[in-house]
N, C-alpha and C positions, 0 to 999 in steps of 0.2 A: 505494500499500499504507498502510496506516497501521502507527506506529512501535507501538512497547509503549506507550510513553509517554502515548498513545494511548488506548489502551486501558485503561491504566488510568486514566486521568482518567476515563473511562467508567465503568468501574466500581464507580468511589468513587461519580460522581450514582448509578447506581441502587442502590449499596449507602445513599446517602443517602437517595432519595426511597421508597424501603420500608422505612428506620426511622421517617420521619418518617407512612407512613401505617400503619405498625403503631400507634404514641404516640398517632393518632390514635381509630382501633377503640378503643382498649385506654383511651382517654380519654370516650369515649363509653358503653362498656360501662358505667365507674361511672359516668359523671355518671348515667345511666338508677338506676343503685343494682339490685344483684343480686333482687328480689323483683321491678320491673317487668321488669326482661327476658325474666324468666321467663312474664313473662303474654303471651296471644298479641297486645292493644295497649296501651299507655301510654296511662292517663289523667292528665289532669291535674287538682291536686285544686280545685273550689271547694269554697262555704258553701249548696250550691241541694244539698236532697233535695227529689223530688216523693215525695208519699204518695195511691195509689193505692185510693183505697177498691170494693170488688169484691166480687164474690159469685158463688159459683161456680156457683148454681141464677139466676142472675140473665140472661137471653137478653139482655139489654143489653151489663150487662160479659160477657160473652161474644163478645158482637161488636162491643166495642168492645178485644180481646187487640191482632187486628193493630195497627191506630191507637198503642195504646200502646207494641207491637215496634218499629212503627218511628221512635216520638222518644226509645224507647231505643239502639237505634243511630244516632242520629243524632246523641245530648243526650251518652249515656255516655262519648264519647270526650273530649267536653270537661269531666270533671270529675265531671256529673249524676249526682246520686246518685238511685236508682227505686226503691220500694218498694213494694209491695200487702200493703194491708192486709186483712184480712176482719174484719169487724164482727158477724157473723151464729153463734150457737151453733154452730149447723149446717156451719158448714166449721172443719173440724177438719184435726190438720195432712192426714190420709194426705188427704182431702178436696180440700184447697191446695193439693196434689203433683197429685192425677191431674185438677188444673183448668190450671194450667201443665202440664204434660202433652201434655194432647187441646188445649189452642188455644194452643200456641206462647209461653205466657211467661217470655222471657228472664228475667226477674231475680224476685229472690227475691218469697215470698209469706209472713205469716207471720198469727196467726189475734189477733182483739184478743178480748181475751176481756171482757165483761161493755159490750163496745163503751165502752170510756172513756178509746180516740184518737179517736174519734167525734165524744161526748161534750165533751170538748178542744176539737176541731177546729169543731164543732157541723155534721158531715158526716152529711146525713137523706136521703143515696142514693145506687148504686152502679148505675153508674160519677161518682164527684164524684172530685175529685184538689186536692191541698191542696201547692204551693209552700212550701218554709220555708227559711227562712236562719238557720243556729249560730247565731247569737244567736235565735232559736225566735218571729221574728220572721216571720210570713205573709208571702207577696207577693203571688200568687193562688191561687183557693178560688173554684171550680167546677167546668165543663163543659171535657167533650179540646177540643171543637169544636160546631158545631150543626149537628152530622148529626140525631142527634135532637129532631124541635122538640116532641114530647108523648109521653104512652104510646102504642105503634103507630103511632106517623106520623115517618116521615124520608126528609129529602129523599137525591136520589140519589148527592150528594159535599156534605160541610162547604163554607157559603161564609164562616165565620168561624172559623180554627184558634186559640181561644184561648189554650190551654196550649203552643203551637208561637213564640204569637206571645212570652206570657210570661216565656219561656225566655232565646229571642233577645234580648228588651229586658233583662233580666236580666245574659246574658253580654256585654251591649256596653257597660251603665251607664248604660243609659236608663232611663226610667219603662214601669210597662207600661201596655201603653193598655188594657185593661181590665183592674182588681185580682180583678173578685168578678161570677160570673156564676150563674145559675142551672143547676145541672146537672138531666137529665130522667133519670128511672132507678127502678129496685125502692128501694121504701123500706127503712132502717134501723131494724128493731123490737129 
């Protein structure tokens, strides 16, 4: 039989363990902060933004939304921001939102009135991507990958994953393998 003092010691140890566990959970919640606790996934902040120039009527833009969604799912938890930019006049806020719904684009889209941002980055086609640091330095610009080799001509699978490679390099403080490539797509006019 156990004595009352043995049971008292066990109860005290259990109380101490519960108290420590409780403090750890509260500490983690406070560390993450109230806003990140409410989000479904915690995002580490980085200084990288991917601007994806798209066009609601461009078949190549439409076909690349799945690849962009996959890249978003991979890199947004690392804190990389994704923004869809629509530089054509026909891409109204309503058309952009419908495009996002129809093609399951998981990140925000915005019109680029007068194609100002496209001109600033010298983006010529959709889809074309620009990876920019918060200091304004462009670290990569061009094609998402080489799935499309020319208008109407695509491979069964991409050989080079330019955007993925650039983001992986930047997130590990490595040089970007190819900082500039030529995108294939619909002209920005």
